[in-house]
N, C-alpha and C positions, 0 to 999 in steps of 0.2 A: 542642505541635505534633504533628500526625499526618502521617507521611510516606506517600505513595502514589505509585506509578509506573504510568503507562499506556504500554505499548509498542505502537507502530504497526509492524506487520510487513507488509512487502510480500510477496506470494505468490511462489512459485518459478517457474521457467521453464515456459512453456506450449507444448503441442503445436500448432504453427501452421505447417504445411508450406507453405501458400500465402503466408505473410508479409503477411497483411492486418492492419489495425488493427481488432481484434476488439471492443474496448470492452465494451459491455453485452450483446453477442450471446450467446445461449445456447450451451452446449457449451464448447469450448476447455478441455479438462482439462490438468492438468500433464503435461509430458513425463516420460520416465523420469528425466532429469536433474533436473527440477523436483521430482519425488517424493523423489529423494535429497537435494535441498536441504531439503525439509520435514523429513525424518528427521534431518538433521544439526542443524537449528535446534532440534528437540525434544530431541536429546541434549545440545546446548549448554545449553539452559535448565534441563535436569535436572542439570547439573553433571557429566555423564559425560565431558566433555572436560577435566576438571581444574579447572574454575571452580566458582563457587558454584551451589547449586541455587536457582533463582528461587522467590520466594514467591508463586506464581501461584494465584489463587483463581477466575479466570474466563478463558475463551478464547471470544472473540466474533469472528465473521467476516462479511464481505460475503456476500450470498446467491449470488454467482457461483461456479461450480463450482471454479475454480482457487483461490479463497480458502478455500472449505470444505475442499478437499483439503489445503491447506497447514496449516490449523488442526488437522486430524484427529490427526496423530501427537503433537502437543503436548498436546491434550486427553487422549489415551489415556495418555500418560506421567504426567500429573498426576491421573488418575482423574476427569476433568471431562467434561461434555457441551459440544459446540460450540454456542454461542448464535449467533443471527443478528441483525444490525442493518442494515437497509436504508440507514441514513445513511452507512455507510462504503463504499458501492458505488463502482464506477468512474465517472468523469465521463462525462456524455453527450457525444457527438461526431458531427458531421455526416458525418464520413468513415468511420464504422463499416462494416466489410465491404469496404473499398477498400485498395489499396496506396497509402500516403501518401508523397509525395515528388515532386520535380520530374521525375525520370526514370521515375516509376512510372505516370504517366498522369493521375492524379486532379487534380494541380495544373495540368496543361496544358489541362484542359477548362474553357472559359469559364463553364459553368453553375455551377461551384464558386467562382468568383472572388468573388461577393458575401459568401461566408462567411469571406473572408480580410481583410475591410475593416478590422477593428479587433483586432490581436493583443494589445492591452492588456487586453481584457475576458475571454476572447477571443470573437470573433464566430462561430467555427466550432463552439462547443459551450457547455457549462455554464459560466457566469461563475465566475471564480476565487473571488470573494467569496461566492458561494452555496455552493461546495464547502467553503470554510472554515467557514461558518456551520453546515452540517450535520455536518461532522467535529467541530467544537468541541462541539456538542450531544452527540454520541456519546461523545467523550472524557470530558466531565464526568459523563455517566451512568455510564460505566465507573469513573471515579474514585470516585463515591459508592458504587457496588456493591462495589468492592474496597478501601474505605477502610482504610488501615493496611497494605495488602498490595500486590500487583502484578496487573495485568490485561494480556492481550494482545488487541489488536484487529487482525485480519488484513484489510488493505485493498489499495490499488492505488497505483502510483507517483505519479500527479499529485495525487490528494487528500492523500496523505501529505506530499508536498513542499510544497504550498501551505499546509498546516497548520503545517509547520515554519517556513516563511517568515513567516507571521503571528505565530507564537510568538516569533520572534526580531526582530519589528518591522521586517522587510524588505519591500520592494515585492513584490507578488504576481506582477507580470509578470516573466518570466525567459526565458532561452534554454534550451529543453528539453535541449540537449546538456550542460548544466552542472548538471543535477540530481544531488544526492548522495543517491541512493535506489536502490541496486542490488537485483537480485533477491534475495529472502529476507533483506533487511536489516532492522534494528531501529532505529527512531527513537523514543527514549524521552523521555517528558515526565514530569518529576519535580515533585511537588507537596508543599507543606507546607500542611495543611488545604486551603483552596480556592485557594491561590495557586501559580501556576507559578513554580518557582525555577530550573529548568534544563532543557536539552535535550541529549540524548546521541545518539550514532550508532554502530552496530556492524554488521559484516558476518559473522555466524556461519558463513555458507556461502561465504566468500571463496575457499576452495580449489577450489570448483566453478564459479566464475564464468568462468574462462578457457574460451573456446569456446562459452559459452552465447549463445543468440540472444535478442534483445528487439526489439519493435516500438515506435516512439514512442507514448506514451500508454498503454502496457500495464502 
């Protein structure tokens, strides 16, 4: 049996003073706190915080700027280049560029109501099942690339969370407020050969989460 681990890393805090749901919009770099989160994760994976040094052989990220910036210090620590995989990008969402919430205006506008008709799918954006399919493809590509070692895939909260739900054979529909996928967190998929044998979760940047801001779907 060959053991391989693929770590799904959510990016750090984003500079988003307008508080919009930025989704796949260009721009939106890490904030200063988000950059500190990325550096802390890199130090953690390198064993600088007293833990083990991870056996990383590849660091691959979503093409979005915040994911690339989160990946950069990890790649530098391990002497690797940051790869790009479009399959781990943020979920598409009708509400991109808007403030999302009942009191924010977007949900009060009748023209948006048709997009709320089916929360199980969901009707306002990329279906959960499609996110899982593309994420699984990326995970298995990473598993083959890093066979016998470890790989980091830097992605986004919702794609990571639904991938975990699918891995644990739970329904994909969920309450966004109950996602266990904090900023700069690691959701780790452990394989023996081609078989998933376990899912782990850690928050290497937990010390920096207090006071961090996040927008739903970010």
